[in-house]
C-alpha positions in Angstrom: -6.4 -5.0 5.8 -6.1 -1.9 3.7 -6.3 1.6 4.6 -6.9 4.2 2.1 -6.7 8.2 2.8 -8.8 9.1 -0.2 -12.3 8.2 -1.8 -11.8 4.7 -3.5 -12.6 4.7 -7.2 -13.2 1.7 -9.6 -9.4 1.7 -10.8 -8.4 1.5 -7.2 -10.9 -1.3 -6.3 -10.0 -3.4 -9.4 -6.4 -3.3 -8.3 -7.6 -5.7 -5.5 -8.8 -8.4 -7.9 -7.6 -11.7 -7.1 -5.9 -10.6 -3.9 -7.2 -11.8 -0.5 -8.3 -8.8 1.6 -10.4 -9.0 4.6 -10.9 -5.3 5.3 -10.9 -2.3 3.5 -11.2 1.2 5.3 -11.6 4.5 3.3 -13.4 8.0 3.4 -16.0 6.9 0.9 -16.3 5.0 -2.3 -17.5 5.5 -5.7 -20.8 3.8 -6.5 -19.1 1.4 -9.2 -15.9 0.8 -6.8 -18.4 -0.3 -4.0 -20.4 -2.7 -6.4 -17.0 -4.1 -7.5 -16.0 -4.8 -3.7 -19.1 -6.2 -2.8 -19.3 -8.6 -5.7 -15.5 -9.4 -5.2 -16.0 -11.4 -2.0 -18.9 -12.0 0.6 -16.3 -11.9 3.2 -15.0 -8.7 2.8 -15.6 -5.9 5.3 -16.0 -2.6 3.7 -15.7 0.3 6.0 -16.7 4.0 5.4 -15.3 6.5 8.0 -16.6 9.6 6.5 -14.7 12.6 6.0 -11.1 12.8 7.5 -10.5 16.0 9.8 -7.5 17.1 11.4 -6.5 16.0 15.1 -7.6 18.3 17.6 -5.6 19.3 20.6 -6.4 17.6 23.9 -4.9 16.0 26.9 -3.9 12.3 26.7 -4.1 10.3 30.1 -1.9 7.1 31.0 -2.3 5.5 34.2 1.0 4.6 36.0 1.8 3.0 39.3 0.8 5.4 42.0 -0.7 8.1 39.8 -1.5 9.3 36.2 0.5 11.0 33.5 -1.1 13.9 31.8 0.2 15.2 28.5 -0.7 17.1 25.3 -1.7 15.0 22.3 0.9 14.9 19.8 -1.0 16.6 16.7 1.9 19.0 15.5 3.8 17.9 12.5 6.6 20.3 12.6 7.1 23.7 13.8 9.8 24.6 11.3 11.3 23.2 8.4 15.1 24.4 8.6 18.2 23.2 6.9 21.1 23.6 9.4 23.7 22.1 7.3 26.1 23.6 4.8 24.7 21.1 2.3 21.4 22.7 1.1 18.3 20.4 1.3 17.2 19.9 -2.5 13.6 21.4 -3.0 12.8 18.5 -5.0 13.2 16.1 -2.0 10.9 18.0 0.5 7.6 16.2 -0.4 9.5 12.7 0.1 11.1 14.1 3.4 7.7 15.4 4.7 6.4 12.0 3.8 9.1 10.1 5.8 8.8 12.5 8.6 4.8 12.0 8.9 5.6 8.3 8.7 8.2 8.4 11.4 5.5 10.4 13.6 3.5 7.2 13.9 6.4 4.6 14.4 7.2 3.3 17.9 9.9 5.2 19.7 13.0 4.9 19.5 12.2 5.2 15.7 14.4 5.6 12.7 12.4 5.3 9.2 13.8 5.6 5.6 11.5 6.8 2.8 12.0 6.2 -0.9 10.4 7.8 -4.1 9.6 4.5 -6.1 8.4 6.4 -9.2 7.3 9.9 -9.8 5.5 11.0 -6.7 5.1 7.4 -5.2 6.5 7.5 -1.6 7.4 4.1 -0.1 8.6 3.5 3.4 11.3 1.3 2.5 12.8 0.7 6.1 11.4 1.1 9.8 13.4 0.6 13.0 10.8 0.9 16.0 11.0 0.5 19.4 14.6 0.0 20.4 16.2 1.3 23.7 18.6 3.3 21.5 18.3 5.1 18.2 21.5 3.6 16.7 20.2 0.0 17.3 16.8 1.5 15.4 19.1 2.3 12.6 21.8 -0.4 12.2 19.8 -3.5 13.5 16.6 -2.9 12.0 16.2 -0.2 9.6 19.1 -0.4 7.3 18.6 -4.5 7.0 15.2 -3.7 6.3 16.0 -1.5 3.4 18.5 -3.7 2.0 16.0 -6.8 2.1 13.4 -4.5 0.4 16.0 -3.3 -2.3 16.8 -7.1 -3.1 13.4 -7.8 -3.7 12.8 -4.6 -5.9 15.7 -5.3 -7.8 14.8 -8.9 -8.6 11.4 -7.6 -9.7 13.0 -4.9 -11.9 15.8 -7.0 -13.3 18.6 -4.8 -11.7 21.8 -5.6 -10.1 21.1 -5.8 -6.4 24.1 -4.1 -5.1 24.1 -1.1 -7.5 20.2 -0.6 -7.1 20.8 -1.0 -3.3 23.4 1.9 -3.2 21.1 4.0 -5.5 18.3 3.8 -3.1 20.4 4.5 -0.3 22.0 7.7 -2.0 18.3 8.9 -2.7 16.5 8.0 0.2 15.3 10.3 3.4 16.2 8.9 7.0 14.1 10.3 9.6 14.3 10.3 13.6 11.4 10.9 15.8 13.5 12.6 18.3 17.1 14.3 18.3 20.4 12.8 18.1 22.1 12.6 21.5 25.2 11.7 19.5 26.7 12.0 15.9 26.8 8.3 15.6 23.4 7.8 13.4 24.8 10.5 11.2 28.1 8.6 10.9 25.8 5.3 10.3 24.1 7.0 7.9 26.8 8.3 5.7 28.6 4.8 6.0 25.2 3.6 4.3 25.3 6.2 1.7 22.5 8.3 2.9 22.6 11.9 2.2 19.4 13.4 3.5 18.3 13.3 7.3 15.2 15.0 9.2 15.1 15.2 12.6 13.6 17.6 15.5 16.9 19.0 16.8 17.3 20.3 20.3 20.2 18.1 21.6 23.0 19.4 23.8 25.2 18.1 21.1 23.4 19.7 18.2 26.5 21.7 17.1 28.7 18.2 17.2 25.9 16.4 15.2 25.6 19.4 12.6 29.4 19.7 12.3 29.7 15.8 11.6 27.0 16.0 8.9 28.8 19.1 7.3 32.1 17.2 7.3 30.5 14.0 5.5 28.5 16.1 3.2 25.1 15.2 4.6 22.1 17.6 4.2 20.0 17.8 7.5 16.7 19.5 8.3 15.6 20.3 11.8 11.7 20.4 12.5 11.6 21.7 16.1 8.9 19.2 17.0 10.0 16.0 18.9 7.7 12.7 18.4 7.4 10.0 21.1 5.3 7.2 20.6 5.5 4.7 23.6 
């Protein structure tokens, strides 16, 4: 299943030639692209969702034993974009960081994700650690191992030394956390992997400790002021 966030043109449709695709969803198709997809396979489901609009604020209701949980829909991406460390967050990393933060918002809590620029302006979610009981497990047990797996695959495709390429990726990716760090353990774990850039909401009682550790380790960190929880 493939979801596309913009109108599908012929070049995009032709990229699917020879690939098994059951469903493609997009906000529109050029006429020649639609013709190509229809001829590609009689079994492909082609869905046109029309114009994408921003989500609107409303209440969300979840039934629980003995009552109902009422909460605001999580529609805000970030309230601020503030570098809180001595190490300045590079402007050239901002687009990748905001892509990674957006992806993190939609990952099951407790979420740690890592984004990588795999080509000029081509952003890739290269590691994801979702749904763990604590954030350090999301980082060390799921996200970082997934990054290493993907680095090995990419290095082999590019004919590059795996270890050197992996170190290069960790040094240039962005790590995002959907909620604040209650301790500085995730900052330390990021540093040990070679990560230099972090985005998180802030708001922990230990923010000062977390920032001090980032400063000590030379990590640049952004606070967004917006906490995301997807349970």
